[in-house]
C-alpha positions as CSV (number, residue, x, y, z in Angstrom):
1,M,0.0,0.0,0.0
2,D,1.5,3.3,-1.2
3,L,1.6,5.7,1.8
4,A,3.0,8.4,-0.4
5,F,-0.4,8.8,-2.2
6,T,-2.2,8.6,1.2
7,L,-0.1,11.5,2.6
8,A,-0.2,13.5,-0.6
9,L,-4.0,13.4,-0.9
10,H,-4.4,14.0,2.8
11,R,-2.5,17.3,2.4
12,A,-4.2,18.2,-0.9
13,V,-7.7,17.8,0.5
14,D,-6.9,20.3,3.3
15,P,-3.3,21.5,3.5
16,D,-3.9,23.6,6.7
17,P,-2.8,21.6,9.8
18,D,-4.9,23.9,11.9
19,N,-8.1,22.3,10.5
20,D,-9.8,19.0,11.5
21,L,-9.8,16.5,8.6
22,C,-11.0,12.9,8.2
23,W,-11.0,10.8,5.1
24,S,-10.8,7.1,4.1
25,P,-7.9,5.9,2.0
26,F,-9.6,2.5,1.8
27,S,-12.8,4.1,0.2
28,V,-10.9,6.4,-2.1
29,L,-8.4,3.8,-3.2
30,S,-11.3,1.3,-3.8
31,A,-13.3,3.8,-6.0
32,L,-10.3,5.0,-7.9
33,G,-8.8,1.6,-8.3
34,L,-12.0,0.4,-9.9
35,T,-12.0,3.5,-12.1
36,A,-8.4,2.7,-13.2
37,E,-9.6,-0.8,-14.1
38,G,-12.1,0.9,-16.5
39,A,-9.5,3.2,-18.1
40,E,-6.7,2.6,-20.6
41,G,-3.9,4.5,-22.3
42,A,-2.4,7.8,-20.9
43,S,-5.4,8.4,-18.6
44,R,-4.9,5.0,-16.9
45,D,-1.2,5.7,-16.6
46,E,-1.8,9.0,-14.9
47,L,-4.2,7.5,-12.4
48,V,-2.2,4.4,-11.6
49,G,0.9,6.5,-11.3
50,A,-0.8,8.7,-8.7
51,L,-2.2,5.7,-6.8
52,L,0.9,3.5,-6.8
53,G,3.7,5.8,-7.6
54,D,4.4,4.0,-10.9
55,P,2.3,4.0,-14.1
56,A,3.2,0.3,-14.5
57,G,2.2,-0.5,-10.9
58,N,0.3,-3.6,-10.0
59,L,-3.3,-2.7,-9.5
60,G,-4.2,-6.3,-8.9
61,A,-1.9,-6.5,-5.9
62,Q,-3.5,-3.4,-4.4
63,A,-7.0,-4.8,-5.1
64,A,-5.9,-8.0,-3.2
65,L,-4.8,-5.9,-0.2
66,L,-8.1,-4.0,-0.2
67,A,-10.1,-7.3,-0.4
68,A,-8.1,-8.7,2.5
69,A,-8.8,-5.6,4.6
70,A,-12.5,-6.0,3.8
71,E,-12.6,-9.2,6.0
72,L,-12.2,-9.0,9.8
73,A,-11.4,-11.9,12.1
74,D,-14.0,-12.6,14.8
75,S,-12.4,-14.0,17.9
76,G,-15.7,-15.2,19.2
77,H,-15.3,-13.2,22.4
78,G,-17.2,-10.1,23.3
79,E,-18.9,-7.8,20.8
80,P,-18.2,-9.0,17.2
81,P,-16.6,-6.5,14.9
82,V,-18.7,-5.0,12.1
83,L,-17.4,-4.2,8.7
84,A,-19.6,-3.5,5.7
85,V,-18.2,-2.7,2.3
86,S,-20.0,-2.2,-1.0
87,N,-18.7,-1.3,-4.5
88,T,-21.5,-0.4,-6.9
89,L,-21.6,0.9,-10.5
90,W,-24.9,2.7,-10.9
91,A,-25.5,3.0,-14.7
92,L,-28.0,4.0,-17.3
93,E,-29.9,0.9,-18.3
94,D,-28.8,1.2,-21.9
95,L,-25.2,2.1,-21.2
96,P,-23.0,-0.7,-22.7
97,I,-20.8,-1.9,-19.9
98,R,-17.9,-4.1,-21.1
99,R,-18.1,-7.7,-19.9
100,E,-14.5,-7.5,-18.7
101,F,-15.2,-4.6,-16.4
102,A,-18.4,-6.3,-15.0
103,D,-16.4,-9.4,-14.3
104,E,-13.6,-7.4,-12.5
105,L,-16.2,-5.5,-10.4
106,A,-17.8,-8.8,-9.4
107,R,-14.5,-9.8,-7.9
108,W,-14.4,-6.8,-5.5
109,P,-16.2,-6.9,-2.1
110,A,-20.0,-6.7,-2.7
111,G,-19.3,-5.6,-6.3
112,S,-22.4,-5.1,-8.4
113,I,-24.0,-3.1,-11.2
114,K,-27.4,-1.4,-10.7
115,G,-29.6,0.7,-12.9
116,A,-30.3,4.3,-12.2
117,P,-32.6,6.8,-14.1
118,F,-30.0,9.4,-14.7
119,A,-31.4,10.7,-18.0
120,D,-35.1,10.6,-17.1
121,A,-35.0,11.5,-13.4
122,P,-31.6,12.6,-12.2
123,E,-32.9,13.6,-8.8
124,D,-34.5,10.2,-8.3
125,A,-31.1,8.6,-9.2
126,R,-29.3,10.8,-6.7
127,K,-31.8,9.8,-3.9
128,L,-31.5,6.1,-4.9
129,I,-27.7,6.2,-4.6
130,N,-27.8,8.2,-1.3
131,T,-30.3,5.7,0.2
132,D,-28.0,2.8,-0.7
133,V,-24.9,4.5,0.8
134,A,-26.9,5.4,4.0
135,E,-27.9,1.8,4.4
136,T,-24.3,0.5,4.1
137,T,-22.9,3.3,6.4
138,R,-25.7,2.8,9.0
139,D,-27.0,6.3,8.3
140,L,-23.7,8.0,9.3
141,I,-23.5,9.3,5.7
142,P,-27.2,10.0,4.7
143,E,-26.4,12.3,1.7
144,L,-23.1,11.6,0.0
145,I,-24.2,13.2,-3.3
146,P,-25.5,16.7,-2.8
147,P,-28.2,18.3,-5.0
148,G,-27.0,19.3,-8.4
149,S,-24.2,16.7,-8.6
150,I,-26.3,14.4,-10.8
151,T,-27.6,15.8,-14.1
152,R,-29.2,14.4,-17.3
153,Q,-25.7,14.1,-18.7
154,T,-24.6,11.7,-16.0
155,V,-24.3,8.2,-17.4
156,A,-22.8,6.3,-14.4
157,T,-21.6,6.7,-10.8
158,L,-19.1,4.3,-9.3
159,V,-19.6,4.2,-5.5
160,N,-17.6,2.7,-2.7
161,A,-19.1,2.7,0.8
162,L,-17.6,1.5,4.1
163,Y,-18.8,1.1,7.6
164,L,-16.6,0.0,10.5
165,K,-17.4,-0.5,14.2
166,V,-15.1,-2.3,16.6
167,A,-14.5,-2.5,20.3
168,W,-11.2,-1.7,21.9
169,Q,-9.2,-4.6,23.2
170,H,-8.7,-2.6,26.4
171,R,-11.7,-0.3,26.9
172,F,-11.6,3.0,28.7
173,A,-13.6,3.1,31.9
174,E,-16.4,5.6,31.5
175,G,-16.0,6.7,35.1
176,A,-12.5,7.9,34.3
177,T,-13.7,10.2,31.5
178,A,-13.6,13.9,32.6
179,R,-13.1,17.3,31.0
180,R,-9.3,18.0,30.8
181,P,-7.3,20.7,29.0
182,F,-6.6,20.4,25.3
183,H,-4.4,23.0,23.7
184,A,-5.8,23.9,20.2
185,P,-4.4,26.6,18.0
186,T,-7.4,28.8,18.8
187,G,-6.8,28.4,22.6
188,S,-7.2,25.8,25.4
189,Y,-10.5,24.2,26.3
190,E,-11.7,21.1,28.1
191,P,-13.3,18.4,25.9
192,P,-14.4,15.0,27.4
193,T,-11.1,13.1,27.9
194,M,-10.7,9.4,28.4
195,R,-8.1,7.7,30.5
196,Q,-6.6,4.2,30.9
197,T,-3.4,2.5,32.1
198,E,-2.7,-0.6,30.1
199,R,-0.1,-2.5,28.2
200,L,-0.3,-0.8,24.7
201,G,1.9,-0.5,21.7
202,Y,4.2,2.5,22.3
203,A,7.2,4.2,20.7
204,H,8.8,7.6,21.0
205,R,11.1,8.3,18.0
206,D,11.8,11.0,15.4
207,G,9.9,13.6,17.3
208,W,6.6,11.6,17.7
209,Q,5.0,9.6,20.4
210,V,3.1,6.7,18.9
211,V,0.4,4.7,20.7
212,T,-1.3,1.7,19.2
213,L,-4.8,1.0,20.4
214,A,-5.7,-2.6,19.4
215,A,-9.4,-3.3,18.6
216,A,-11.5,-6.3,17.7
217,G,-11.2,-7.9,14.3
218,G,-7.5,-7.1,13.7
219,V,-8.0,-3.4,13.6
220,D,-5.5,-0.9,15.1
221,A,-5.9,2.8,15.8
222,V,-2.5,4.4,15.9
223,V,-2.3,7.8,17.6
224,L,0.6,10.0,16.4
225,L,1.4,12.8,18.8
226,P,4.2,15.1,17.7
227,D,6.6,16.7,20.1
228,E,6.5,19.9,18.1
229,P,3.3,21.7,17.1
230,L,1.4,19.7,14.4
231,T,1.7,22.6,12.1
232,V,5.4,22.0,12.1
233,A,5.6,18.2,12.4
234,E,2.9,17.1,9.8
235,P,4.4,18.9,6.8
236,A,7.7,17.2,7.5
237,L,6.2,13.7,7.6
238,D,6.9,11.7,4.5
239,A,5.8,8.2,3.5
240,A,8.9,6.4,4.7
241,K,8.8,8.1,8.1
242,L,5.1,7.4,8.5
243,G,5.6,3.8,7.6
244,D,8.4,3.5,10.1
245,L,6.3,5.1,12.8
246,L,3.3,2.9,12.2
247,G,5.5,-0.2,12.6
248,S,7.6,1.0,15.5
249,T,5.6,0.2,18.6
250,S,6.3,-2.4,21.2
251,S,4.2,-3.5,24.2
252,Q,4.7,-1.2,27.2
253,R,2.7,-0.1,30.2
254,V,1.1,3.3,29.2
255,Q,-1.0,5.8,31.0
256,L,-3.0,7.3,28.2
257,T,-5.3,10.2,28.3
258,M,-7.0,11.3,25.0
259,P,-10.1,13.2,24.0
260,K,-13.2,11.5,22.6
261,I,-13.3,12.0,18.8
262,N,-16.1,12.9,16.5
263,V,-14.6,14.3,13.3
264,S,-16.0,14.4,9.8
265,T,-15.2,15.8,6.3
266,R,-17.2,16.2,3.1
267,A,-15.2,17.2,0.0
268,S,-14.9,17.0,-3.7
269,I,-11.4,15.5,-4.3
270,K,-11.4,16.4,-8.0
271,H,-9.1,19.3,-7.6
272,P,-6.7,17.5,-5.2
273,L,-6.4,14.7,-7.8
274,L,-5.7,17.3,-10.5
275,D,-3.0,18.7,-8.2
276,L,-1.5,15.2,-8.1
277,G,-1.4,14.9,-11.9
278,V,-4.6,13.0,-12.6
279,R,-5.9,15.2,-15.4
280,L,-7.0,13.3,-18.5
281,L,-9.6,11.4,-16.6
282,F,-11.6,14.6,-16.2
283,R,-11.4,15.7,-19.9
284,A,-14.1,14.8,-22.4
285,G,-12.7,12.8,-25.2
286,Q,-9.5,12.0,-23.4
287,A,-10.6,10.1,-20.3
288,G,-10.0,6.8,-21.9
289,L,-12.7,5.0,-19.9
290,T,-13.2,2.6,-22.8
291,R,-12.5,-0.5,-20.7
292,L,-15.6,0.4,-18.7
293,C,-17.7,1.5,-21.6
294,P,-16.9,1.6,-25.3
295,D,-18.3,5.1,-25.7
296,P,-15.2,7.4,-26.0
297,R,-17.2,10.5,-24.9
298,V,-17.6,9.5,-21.3
299,F,-15.3,11.2,-18.7
300,V,-15.2,11.7,-14.9
301,D,-17.1,14.9,-13.9
302,D,-16.3,14.8,-10.1
303,V,-15.1,12.6,-7.3
304,L,-17.1,13.1,-4.1
305,H,-16.0,11.9,-0.7
306,E,-17.4,11.9,2.8
307,S,-16.0,10.4,6.0
308,V,-16.9,10.2,9.7
309,L,-14.8,8.8,12.6
310,K,-15.8,8.5,16.2
311,F,-13.8,7.3,19.3
312,D,-15.4,6.7,22.7
313,E,-14.7,4.6,25.7
314,E,-16.1,1.4,24.1
315,G,-14.4,1.5,20.7
316,L,-14.4,3.2,17.4
317,E,-17.0,3.7,14.7
318,G,-16.4,5.1,11.2
319,A,-18.1,5.4,7.9
320,A,-16.9,6.6,4.5
321,A,-18.1,6.8,0.9
322,T,-16.6,7.8,-2.4
323,A,-18.6,8.5,-5.6
324,V,-16.9,8.8,-9.0
325,V,-19.5,10.6,-11.1
326,V,-19.2,9.8,-14.8
327,R,-20.9,11.8,-17.6
328,A,-20.9,11.9,-21.3
329,M,-19.9,14.9,-23.4
330,S,-23.4,15.6,-24.3
331,M,-24.2,12.7,-22.8
332,V,4.1,-8.5,32.5
333,R,5.3,-7.1,36.1
334,P,3.9,-3.6,36.5
335,T,6.4,-0.9,35.8
336,E,6.0,2.8,35.9
337,P,3.8,3.6,32.9
338,V,4.8,5.8,30.0
339,V,2.7,8.9,30.3
340,V,1.0,10.0,27.0
341,D,-1.2,13.0,27.4
342,V,-3.0,13.8,24.1
343,D,-3.7,17.4,25.0
344,R,-2.8,19.0,21.7
345,P,-3.4,18.4,17.9
346,F,-2.6,15.0,16.7
347,L,-3.0,12.5,13.9
348,V,-4.8,9.1,13.9
349,V,-4.5,6.2,11.5
350,V,-7.1,3.4,11.7
351,R,-5.8,0.5,9.8
352,H,-6.1,-3.2,9.1
353,R,-3.4,-4.8,11.2
354,E,-2.3,-7.6,8.9
355,T,-2.3,-5.8,5.5
356,G,-1.6,-2.2,6.8
357,V,-4.4,-0.9,4.7
358,P,-5.6,2.4,6.2
359,Y,-9.4,2.6,6.7
360,F,-9.2,6.2,8.0
361,I,-6.7,8.9,8.6
362,A,-7.7,11.9,10.7
363,R,-6.2,15.2,11.9
364,V,-7.7,16.1,15.2
365,V,-7.3,19.8,16.1
366,H,-10.6,20.6,17.8
367,P,-11.9,17.4,19.4
């Protein structure tokens, strides 16, 4: 999994480290990976190059990682983990979808093709898609596609939706939650803050404290707390360093305090993708989506994304959805614990433990 794309898009969506941000690499990579499977020529090279860092990169290997991360192990103890994933191509009924693309989509988690009345009733099509996304995301994302995003020229919309709910391996005691100071750029205030002392994954290296919170199903939430202000530390973080930090923790006794989280982001990621060199996909007559549909006039009009992430004493809950809107041209013995006080802006990566695929990445500035 290419962390370089994850970091680059994270910064392109909102480059200001003073702002909260939450998005799902899993959802975006799924939707764009399937879009790349429908493209060919220079357009495909641009998209694959952005996703994998190499136009000749192995999309199949990334798809296999995403498929592995779409399955969670159930230990049979306690509350079972919940992970729901869907990959749906909503298309005009008379749009000629290539058999090869339909077969590829069917190999993806919950991959399917469904009809939508884009030409006759675009608002009905929008509501149909939003209802399906809301069902997958347990109503955390009730309206992925806003009014006006679907028109009579829309011919297809490729949608990934994700819902994740898992309990912490070591839950925070609710009685220990209290309002404690958090030092945000706009000033200090006191959000509800959780506390526990347990053996957790911990490291302190390269100017970051790293704490891994293990959750059910083989999910980890990795808290990345910089020694310097996040406005200084985050821009200096590159893919190699992030990968090193994510894999650096070892079991230690930690006294952890951190605020409860409820962060969300809704954004078009068309312009961030343009900034990353994905351009032909958005140009009529040059998008090269002919492996999806033989009509050379189709192109991507927009890429919409929404994500929600919540942490509380019991565990984490998150949802995300990405829509690629396609239109046609006219158509051990206790020791003294390490103290980690998350009382200032920080990053969080929620990922599948075995594959390293990130479900969510969040910047928490105002919890």
